[in-house]
N, C-alpha and C positions, 0 to 999 in steps of 0.2 A: 398212422404215424409212421414216417418214413424209418429203418433200422438204421440211417446214419447217425442220427440224434443219439442213439443209445451207443453206438461205437465210438463216438464224440463222449459221451459220458464216462464210459468205461476207460479210455485213454486218459482222461482229466484223473480221474480216481488212482489209476495204476501209477502215471507217470507222475502225478503230484505227491502221491505216498514215497516211490523211489526219490523224488527231490528232498524230500523232507529227511529221509532217514539216511541220506548220503550228503550232509551238507559239505560244502569246500570253503576255505577261509580265502578272502578276497582282499589283496591291498588295493588300498583307494587312492588316488593322487595324494591326498593329504598326508600320506602315510600311516594312515589309521587302518587297522585291521577288522573287517567284518565278516561274519558267517551268513553265508547264502546258500539256497538250496543247490543242488547239483544242477550244472548247468547243459549237462546232457542231456536228462529227463526234461528240463524245462523246455529246452529248445524243440524236443521231440513233440513236448505238449503244444506248444505255442504254433508249431508249424501246421499240427493237425487242424488247429483250430484256423489259422489262416487259410489252409488249403483248401476246408470245406466251405468256408465263406467266400473264397474268391473265386473258385472254380463251379459255384452252382450257376443254374438257368433259369430264369423264370420262378425264382424263388424269391418271395417281396412284391409288397405292393407296386413298389417305384422302378421295379428292375428295369422293364423294358423301356420306361422313358430314359433312363441314363444308356441302356444300351443302344438305342437309336440316336439319340439326340449328341453327335460329335461336333468339337469345336475344332476345326482344322485351321482357323485365320488366328494369328496372333492379335489382330487389331481387338477381334472379339473379347479376348482377355484384358487387353488394355482398357477398353472401353468400360467394361464391367468393374474393373479396380478403381478407375478415377470418378464412377457415379458410386461407387461402394455399393454395389449390386451383388454382393457374393461371389467374389470372382475366383474363390479357391478351386469349386468344383470345376470350374472352367479352363483352368490352369491345369488341373490334374486330367482333365480331358483332352486337352491340347496335347501333353506330353505324351500320356498313354498312347494316343493314336499315332503322333510322331514316329513311336517305335513299333508297335503293331496295328495295323488298319482294322481293328474289330472291336466291336464294343464290349466285348469280354475283357479287354486290356483296362478299360477303366474301371470294370468291376472289381478285377483282381488287385489293382494298383489302390483301390479305396480301402478293399480287405486288408491287404499288408500294412497299410498306414494306420486304420482304425484299430485292428485285432493286435497288430504289433505294438501299439503303444499302451493298450490295454496290459498286456502279457508283461511288458517292460516294466511297467510302472508298479504291478503287483509284485513281481519278482524283485524289485529293489526295495520296496517299503512295506511290506505284509508283516504281519505279526504270527500267522499262521499260513502258509502258503497254501495246503490244500482246500482249506477251508475258503479262503479268498478267492481260488481259481474256481470251485465248485458255487460260489455266490455270483461270480463273474456270470456263469450260466445261467444260474436258478432264478435271478434277478432280471434276466431279460437283456442284458447288455449285450451278448454274444449275438443271438437270433433277430435282437432288435435292430440292429446296424443291417439287416437284410433289408428293412424297409425304411428305416430312415437314414440313407446313405450320408447325407450333407451332416445332419443334425449330429448323427455319432461321429462323423468326422471331427465335428467342433469340439463334441463332448470327450474325446480321445486326448485332441489337444489339450483340453482345460484339465483332465486327469493328471497328465503328464506334467504338468506344470502347479497343480495343486500344491504342493509343498512350498512354494514361495511365501505363500500365507502362513504357514507355520515359522519359517524363517524370518518372518517380518519383513519380507523383500517385494513389497507392494506395487512398487513400479515395475519390477519384472513380471508380477503376475498380470498387471494391467495390460503390458504388452500380450502375454500369453491370451489375454483374453481379447485382445483387438485381432489376434490372427486367426483365433477360433471363430470369432465373428464374421471373419472374409469367407468362411463356408456355412455359416448360419448367424443371421444377424442379432437371433435371440440370446445367443451366448453373453450378449452384453450384460444380460441379469447377473450374470454371475461374478459381477462387482460386489454383490452384498456379502458374499462369505468373507469379504475383508472385516467388516464390522461385527462378524458374529463368530468366526471358528475359534479365536485364540482367547474367548472370553471364558470365564469358569462354569461349567456346566450347573448353573443353580436354579432356584426358582426365577430370579430376574430374568433368566436367559429365556426359560421356559414362557414366562409371561409374554416377553418381547414377540417370539416366535407364535404362540397363542393369538396375540393381537394381530400381528400381520397377516397370520391365516386367515382370521374371521374378516378382516377389512378385505382384503383382496376378494374374499368368498363372496362378499355383498356388494363388489364395485366392478362386477365383471362389464356393467355398460360403460364405465368410463375407461376402463382397459381396453375394450376393444375399440372404443373411438380413437383414443390414442396410437392403436397399432393401426387403424385404418387410416389415420393422418400420416403417420409414418409411411405407409405402402403406398400412400395416394388413391386410396379406394375406400369404398365403404364396406364394413364388415356387417354383414344382413345376421344380425343375432336372432332375428324369429325366425328367418327361413333357412338357415344352415346348421342343421342337426349337429355338425362336426364340432360345433362352438359351444353348444349347450347341452349335448347330451351327459349323462353322469356318468363318472369314471366307473369301472367295474370295481364293488367294494372289497373285491379280494386284493386288489393292487393298494387300496387305503391300509386294511389290515396287515398285509404283508410288509408295508412299509413301518407301521409302529411296534412290530416284533422287536427291534433292538431297544427301542424306547421302555418297552415293558422288561426285558431283560436287564437293562440298568437300574430300573427303579425297584426291582422285587429281588434281584440276585448280586447284583456288583456292589463292591466296597467303595462307599463314595467319599473315603477321606484320603487316601493316599494315591493320588494321580499327578502323573509326569505330564508336562507340557504337550507332548506328543498323544497320550491319552484323552487329555481334554481335547484336542483338537478332533481327534476322529470321534469323539463321542459327539461333540456339536455336529460333526458334518451328518453323522446317523440322525441326529435330531432333525436337522434342517431339510434333509431328504423327507423326512415323517410329513412335518408340518408343510412342505412346498406341495406335497401330495395331497394332503387336506384342504389346501387352498384352492386346489385345482379341480377338486372333486366334483364339480358340475360343469366342468367343460374338458372335454377330450383334447382340445386343441391346447389349452392353459396347462393342463397335466403334463404336457410332454416335456416340461421343465424338469420333470424326474429323471429325463435323460441324462441330464447333466449333474444330477445330485445322488443317483443311486451308485455310481461307481465309486465313491468314497465309502460306502456302506461295507462294500467287498474287503477292503483294508479294514475298516474301522471294527469289524465285527470280532475279529481276533485281539484286538485291543479291549474289547469289553470282555471277553472271554478271560483275559488276564486278569480281571479285577473280580473274578470270582474266586474266593478264598478256597473253598472246600473242593477237594479234585473229582470226588463223585459227583457233587452238584454240578460241576462244570463238563463233566462228559456227558451227563444227562440232559442239561440245556444245551450242549452241541447237538448230542443225537436227535432229540425232539425237533429242535428247530430246522434243523438240517432236512428231517424228513418233512416236515410241513413245506419248506422251501422247495425241496423235489417234487412234491406232488403240484404244488403252484407252477413250477417249470413244464410239467406233463401236461398240465390243464392250458398254459401258454402256447404250448406247441400246436394245440387243436385248430389254431389261425387258418384260414383257407390258403393266405398266401404263403404259408411255410410249411404246412402239414406234408404235402408232396414234396419230397426233395428229389430235385434233378440236377445230374452232372452236366456242364457245357458241352463235353465231348461224348 
């Protein structure tokens, strides 16, 4: 495995810690003062993640497809927009190549937007900054964007606008979903959180999620027919193993760690609306992964749901009353997540990191 990833990990730990121990008061536009991590440390951390992601070469399964396929004609962008065929990436390609006529320019611009939005959103809404940034790495959202460029662009846009649900600004959130769908149409499924995230995290909520996961798990045939009808093609369920391969069980187990922490360690009586929101986000991520466990294709919905866990984890830890228990849970779970991250970096497409220069 490339030492670049260890440098990134050390940078996140050191800069994330410095950001937390040197917080700064920030005056918002509404005249409210909030305390946020040190912006200098946050900037160094964020730029490190952006630069490594943006200046990689042949790292990621789809890298060369984006590197080679350039959009130089505005008409191509316009045609994809009016036919609603994911024009977002074509627009970025057109803009990037207009500035620098090289395939690497699109990769860098995509990384700047994707990683930048993730880092900015965590900076604004975290409960525990260092833990949130570590989870951004450990859950695979950072290096995952090396493989699924379009889908992670969509996920970053959704993540940046996810608080509209908490604020009950549903029309604004629907607009965010629409913009995200310009990069990957599967983002439209993220309308569902509007109906789930602001509920009380109780037995009824769990029943709804469980029933939804079970129904989806045993409805793959219908789901693939609908997807095929939308795409105007036939989804070959029997011949395409990508559609029917089981998801690595580790991904499912990792997704359910926050759920276990909530039920075994958290105080369930004193919740703010914000805490409820992020608890539901962690539940939704876990049960989404459960629903897609029999299909690598459908499990990619986890790309949209795991980002909220990076923030929600800090809110879960806030609900553990005993300080020693909180520290133990944080240490043990972060160790498990670290081991999962190291395992995930063994993938052939990202294991051997190369720079573009």
